[in-house]
ZATORZA-533561 format. One record per residue (C-alpha): x, y, z. Coordinates in steps of 0.2 Angstrom, whole numbers, m for minus. Last residue first. Layout:
# residues N
     X     Y     Z
     X     Y     Z
...
END
This chain:
# residues 631
     X     Y     Z
  m135   298   m49
  m155   295   m49
  m154   282   m62
  m139   273   m51
  m151   274   m37
  m164   266   m46
  m155   252   m55
  m152   254   m74
  m162   243   m85
  m173   256   m91
  m159   268   m95
  m151   257  m104
  m166   250  m116
  m170   270  m120
  m151   276  m124
  m147   258  m132
  m163   262  m145
  m158   280  m147
  m141   276  m152
  m148   263  m165
  m159   277  m171
  m144   288  m175
  m136   273  m183
  m147   270  m197
  m138   277  m208
  m138   291  m222
  m123   286  m225
  m114   269  m227
  m108   258  m216
  m127   256  m205
  m138   253  m217
  m157   245  m213
  m164   228  m213
  m161   225  m197
  m155   205  m200
  m149   211  m218
  m138   226  m211
  m132   215  m195
  m123   204  m206
  m114   217  m214
  m110   223  m196
  m103   206  m195
   m93   207  m211
   m84   223  m206
   m77   217  m190
   m70   202  m197
   m63   215  m211
   m57   225  m196
   m49   211  m187
   m56   204  m171
   m53   205  m154
   m70   215  m149
   m61   228  m141
   m50   232  m157
   m62   230  m171
   m73   241  m162
   m57   255  m161
   m53   249  m180
   m72   250  m186
   m76   269  m181
   m94   271  m176
   m92   282  m162
   m84   265  m154
   m99   266  m141
  m109   262  m158
   m95   249  m164
   m95   238  m146
  m115   241  m145
  m117   233  m162
  m105   219  m160
  m113   214  m144
  m131   213  m153
  m122   202  m166
  m111   193  m151
  m130   188  m144
  m135   179  m161
  m153   179  m164
  m169   187  m153
  m158   201  m146
  m154   205  m163
  m173   203  m170
  m179   214  m156
  m169   228  m158
  m179   239  m168
  m195   233  m159
  m189   235  m142
  m182   254  m144
  m201   258  m151
  m209   250  m138
  m197   258  m126
  m203   275  m136
  m222   271  m133
  m220   266  m114
  m210   282  m111
  m193   288  m105
  m187   298  m120
  m195   313  m119
  m189   312  m100
  m172   308  m106
  m173   324  m120
  m176   334  m106
  m193   346  m108
  m197   362  m105
  m214   374  m106
  m224   359   m99
  m235   349  m109
  m255   348  m106
  m258   367  m117
  m255   359  m133
  m249   364  m149
  m244   355  m163
  m230   362  m175
  m227   355  m192
  m213   342  m194
  m196   347  m199
  m191   354  m184
  m193   337  m176
  m181   329  m188
  m167   344  m185
  m169   338  m166
  m168   319  m171
  m151   327  m180
  m145   335  m166
  m145   321  m153
  m140   305  m164
  m125   317  m168
  m122   320  m149
  m121   304  m147
  m110   300  m160
   m97   311  m154
   m87   318  m168
   m99   334  m165
   m93   342  m149
  m104   353  m142
  m105   372  m138
  m120   376  m151
  m110   390  m157
   m94   382  m158
   m98   365  m164
  m108   375  m177
   m91   385  m180
   m82   372  m182
   m94   363  m195
   m93   376  m207
   m76   376  m206
   m72   360  m208
   m88   360  m224
   m76   376  m233
   m60   366  m231
   m69   351  m241
   m74   363  m255
   m94   366  m257
  m106   359  m269
  m118   356  m255
  m121   339  m261
  m104   334  m266
   m94   342  m250
  m109   333  m239
  m101   317  m245
   m91   320  m229
  m104   315  m216
  m118   310  m226
  m133   311  m217
  m125   322  m203
  m114   329  m214
  m131   335  m223
  m140   339  m209
  m126   351  m204
  m125   360  m220
  m141   365  m223
  m143   373  m204
  m126   380  m207
  m136   388  m223
  m150   392  m214
  m143   401  m200
  m133   413  m213
  m116   408  m218
  m103   420  m220
  m103   434  m236
  m115   448  m228
  m100   449  m211
  m107   448  m194
  m117   434  m198
  m133   432  m189
  m138   416  m179
  m155   415  m172
  m158   396  m179
  m140   392  m173
  m139   396  m152
  m158   388  m153
  m155   371  m157
  m155   362  m143
  m173   374  m138
  m180   373  m153
  m177   355  m151
  m186   352  m136
  m199   364  m141
  m201   353  m155
  m203   336  m144
  m214   342  m131
  m226   342  m144
  m227   325  m145
  m211   313  m145
  m220   296  m154
  m220   303  m171
  m203   308  m170
  m199   292  m165
  m203   286  m183
  m216   268  m182
  m208   254  m192
  m209   254  m210
  m200   238  m221
  m192   247  m235
  m193   238  m251
  m179   227  m259
  m171   222  m274
  m156   211  m277
  m167   196  m281
  m156   185  m272
  m152   194  m256
  m139   204  m247
  m136   219  m259
  m155   223  m259
  m155   222  m238
  m143   241  m240
  m155   244  m255
  m168   243  m241
  m160   256  m230
  m158   270  m245
  m175   267  m251
  m180   271  m232
  m170   285  m230
  m176   292  m251
  m194   290  m243
  m188   300  m228
  m179   317  m238
  m196   315  m249
  m206   319  m236
  m214   337  m243
  m220   325  m260
  m232   314  m249
  m225   296  m247
  m227   277  m253
  m213   266  m245
  m195   267  m250
  m188   253  m262
  m169   250  m263
  m163   243  m282
  m148   233  m285
  m137   230  m301
  m122   220  m305
  m130   208  m315
  m143   217  m325
  m157   206  m328
  m166   203  m309
  m163   223  m305
  m171   229  m322
  m187   215  m318
  m187   225  m302
  m188   241  m309
  m202   235  m321
  m212   230  m307
  m210   243  m298
  m219   252  m312
  m234   241  m315
  m237   239  m296
  m239   260  m295
  m256   261  m299
  m262   248  m288
  m250   253  m271
  m259   271  m274
  m257   289  m281
  m237   284  m284
  m228   296  m296
  m209   289  m297
  m195   300  m289
  m178   288  m295
  m163   291  m288
  m149   284  m296
  m134   279  m288
  m117   273  m294
  m106   289  m289
  m112   291  m273
  m115   307  m265
  m122   319  m282
  m135   306  m285
  m138   305  m304
  m159   309  m302
  m171   301  m313
  m188   308  m311
  m200   294  m316
  m216   294  m331
  m203   292  m344
  m210   276  m348
  m203   270  m331
  m193   257  m339
  m188   269  m354
  m184   283  m341
  m172   267  m330
  m163   260  m344
  m158   277  m351
  m153   279  m332
  m141   265  m334
  m135   270  m347
  m131   286  m338
  m125   275  m323
  m113   263  m334
   m98   272  m326
   m96   260  m310
  m108   244  m312
  m128   250  m303
  m134   256  m288
  m154   259  m292
  m162   270  m279
  m181   273  m278
  m190   287  m271
  m211   282  m268
  m221   300  m273
  m236   308  m270
  m241   324  m273
  m231   322  m291
  m218   335  m298
  m223   340  m316
  m212   340  m329
  m207   354  m344
  m190   359  m337
  m194   376  m329
  m209   366  m322
  m196   353  m311
  m187   371  m306
  m204   380  m299
  m208   362  m292
  m192   362  m282
  m195   379  m275
  m214   376  m271
  m208   360  m260
  m195   366  m251
  m193   352  m238
  m174   351  m237
  m175   336  m247
  m185   342  m259
  m175   358  m262
  m161   346  m263
  m170   338  m276
  m173   352  m288
  m156   357  m287
  m148   340  m293
  m163   341  m308
  m157   354  m314
  m139   351  m311
  m141   334  m323
  m153   348  m336
  m136   358  m337
  m125   343  m339
  m138   336  m352
  m138   352  m362
  m118   353  m361
  m120   334  m366
  m128   339  m381
  m119   353  m384
  m104   341  m385
  m114   328  m394
  m118   341  m409
  m101   348  m410
   m95   329  m409
  m106   323  m424
  m104   344  m435
   m84   335  m434
   m88   322  m442
  m102   326  m453
   m87   343  m459
   m74   330  m458
   m81   318  m469
   m86   330  m482
   m66   336  m480
   m60   321  m485
   m67   319  m502
   m64   337  m505
   m44   330  m499
   m44   315  m508
   m50   324  m526
   m34   336  m521
   m24   321  m520
   m29   312  m537
   m25   329  m544
    m8   334  m539
    m6   343  m525
    13   354  m527
    26   346  m517
    32   354  m498
    14   350  m491
    m2   361  m484
   m18   356  m479
   m29   369  m470
   m49   365  m466
   m58   375  m462
   m75   374  m450
   m94   380  m453
  m105   384  m439
  m117   386  m449
  m121   375  m463
  m113   370  m482
   m99   361  m475
   m81   363  m475
   m72   378  m482
   m56   376  m491
   m38   382  m488
   m26   372  m500
    m6   375  m496
     8   374  m505
    25   374  m492
    42   381  m493
    39   399  m493
    22   399  m495
    11   397  m511
    m5   398  m507
   m22   390  m513
   m41   397  m510
   m58   390  m506
   m75   396  m506
   m71   414  m503
   m75   429  m497
   m85   420  m483
   m76   428  m469
   m67   412  m464
   m61   409  m480
   m53   425  m485
   m49   426  m465
   m37   408  m468
   m29   421  m484
   m23   433  m471
   m18   420  m461
    m6   409  m473
     8   414  m466
     3   415  m445
    m5   396  m453
    13   392  m458
    24   398  m446
     8   389  m430
    12   374  m440
    m1   365  m425
     6   348  m424
     5   331  m433
    m7   332  m436
   m20   347  m431
   m35   350  m423
   m46   367  m416
   m37   382  m424
   m44   394  m420
   m48   404  m436
   m64   412  m430
   m75   401  m439
   m67   385  m433
   m51   377  m437
   m46   360  m443
   m27   358  m449
   m19   345  m459
    m1   343  m463
     9   335  m475
    15   318  m484
    m3   321  m492
    m8   303  m485
     0   304  m470
   m10   321  m467
   m26   314  m472
   m22   299  m460
   m19   310  m445
   m33   323  m451
   m46   305  m450
   m40   300  m433
   m42   317  m425
   m61   317  m431
   m65   298  m428
   m61   298  m408
   m73   287  m407
   m73   276  m420
   m85   280  m435
   m74   293  m446
   m60   280  m446
   m71   268  m456
   m78   280  m466
   m61   288  m471
   m54   269  m473
   m67   264  m484
   m66   281  m494
   m48   276  m496
   m53   260  m502
   m64   266  m515
   m50   278  m521
   m40   264  m524
   m53   253  m534
   m56   268  m545
   m37   273  m547
   m39   257  m552
   m50   255  m564
   m46   273  m571
   m26   266  m576
   m34   250  m584
   m44   264  m593
   m31   272  m599
   m19   259  m601
   m33   249  m612
   m36   266  m623
   m19   267  m627
   m14   252  m638
   m31   251  m648
   m29   272  m652
   m13   268  m658
   m18   256  m669
   m33   263  m675
   m25   278  m679
    m5   272  m686
     9   269  m681
    25   276  m676
    17   290  m663
    20   308  m660
    17   320  m647
     9   339  m648
     6   350  m632
    m8   360  m634
    m5   377  m625
   m14   388  m638
     3   397  m646
    15   381  m643
     1   370  m654
     0   383  m669
    21   384  m668
    21   365  m669
    10   363  m683
    18   378  m693
    34   370  m689
    26   353  m699
    31   336  m690
    42   326  m698
    59   330  m688
    49   323  m670
    51   305  m676
    43   290  m690
    27   296  m686
    13   286  m691
     0   295  m678
     3   315  m673
    m5   314  m655
   m13   330  m649
   m15   334  m631
   m25   334  m616
   m40   348  m624
   m45   359  m614
   m43   374  m628
   m45   363  m645
   m61   377  m648
   m47   389  m650
   m36   379  m663
   m49   373  m677
   m40   364  m688
   m46   363  m704
   m32   377  m708
   m18   370  m700
   m21   355  m711
   m21   365  m726
    m5   372  m724
     4   356  m720
    m6   347  m737
     3   362  m745
    19   361  m735
    21   341  m736
    15   329  m727
     1   334  m716
   m12   322  m719
    m3   309  m715
     2   314  m698
   m16   304  m695
   m23   314  m680
   m26   306  m665
   m35   317  m648
   m29   314  m631
   m46   320  m621
   m44   331  m605
   m59   342  m610
   m66   339  m628
   m85   337  m625
   m83   353  m614
   m77   362  m626
   m92   359  m640
   m87   371  m653
   m76   355  m658
   m93   346  m660
   m99   358  m672
   m85   360  m683
   m79   343  m686
   m59   341  m689
   m58   340  m671
   m68   326  m669
   m60   316  m682
   m44   316  m676
   m49   301  m667
   m50   301  m648
   m42   294  m632
   m53   296  m614
   m49   305  m598
   m29   312  m598
   m26   324  m584
   m10   334  m587
     6   333  m576
    18   332  m591
    12   349  m598
    24   359  m594
    37   350  m590
    36   336  m604
    29   348  m615
    49   355  m615
    57   342  m625
    43   348  m639
    37   332  m650
    34   326  m634
    35   305  m636
    24   291  m637
    29   271  m640
    14   265  m631
    26   253  m625
    39   263  m615
    25   270  m605
    33   284  m601
    24   295  m612
     8   290  m603
    13   294  m585
    19   312  m593
     0   314  m600
    m8   310  m585
   m18   295  m581
   m35   296  m570
END
């Protein structure tokens, strides 16, 4: 709203202060309206002080011409009732000299500025009223623009900082947001350490709710401190500038405080929500880890604590999505599955979501399966691999199935594939397979650490299984440092007396771990000890190996040769490329083609490379001449 000083400076109004010092004392007094002086003469109205607050009264000076009339006017004006008025204009006065002294003294006594204007009352009112109205409309438009600007800034991603920066620039000073402990949260330009220290006592008064706001006059700054928001937790806004805050700036700060609190609460709730989501994500990941290790009871306890229940049978899906959009796709998967599926962000692959869907039967699972297929078809860059329906205890196998299916999905237009099942070799080795596995891993299974803080047998076994599945990605699954992983692997090598860099050794150890995960079956017909080569030398295993490589053996010979060379080179692309006389990218392209033919993942872990090694091992032994086999 306009001020008294601003009106006096408008030359067309011809307003003058009777006392020149009033320009300094009352120049910043706001003026909301102008009224004829009859209001001041009416005792009933004048008694209502609020009705005259910030009102500029116009009195005819003719009423005060002459000493007697002046004394009469001084008695008629109830000066105490004029507390809060913007000022009194004496209309029809040619100058300040004609103003009765009694009026000047009375006005000074009650803090009411006196002004003169040469016009009569109607003319003066007609001049002043449009100016006040015009200024008020201008300020309303400016205020509306400022509110729109603040609302727009508050809606931006970094709204809190942007709004503080904007406020600091508007007041030409500092804007600081502190929390309920008095600690600065955000500041612009930078946290004024000295100023906050000087105003520390007043900030604590506001923080401790002893007052809602405080105005502090410091050495070189004027600071306003106010509590924002009516709910806990609250925050404190501190604004400071070199000059006092005029009324428009105080209103601006009050408006900004409301938006700052709302934006701060939104960010606090968002931060709390992210913490809750992070904790839930860790819990889901822990449940998945327990499932992969076969600890069904532990996984159920974790999921039940989160208010969910794991199904007895499940189908594992892996959804691969564009980088940085995994949270969005997690929400989409939750929507399309109707909240029935257990969705976990893969700890190893940043683009993967693991979906454990309840699947009591193929028919019951069809709608959910179709929903995920539709999601993949409608979203470029999205691929879905689906495993077979498995018992919950076989989640690890279901995950590997889904991973192999995902490798196929990347190469087909539908971008979604289901695992084509083949018989698991562990089911063909009989009870002797478990006995061989127990013997092969015995040093690891019976290991007892010398120090309590060292990993025990179970931890080392879990480390070996994770590394064989994900290689260096095991650090993400196990949540350990890469140096810790390296140290554990060296320790396992010493215990088992093997070289873990050898792919043949890896395939044997992975087979042994898979066999141990099977339920023991005891028969009296099997010998006490048996070698792996004897276990693999059966018609059933030969049929298994032929089935695994049949698609390659019927196709291009060079693909079979490439796979054999890659496996014999310890799955190293550079060595394979050198042997084949190809570039590394060309070798990779061939292996990607082989993945499509086999419908299995090879390059990325978990990989089917171990089964491929065993398949070649079985076929190569059958192809050996008898004396070479004896040798």
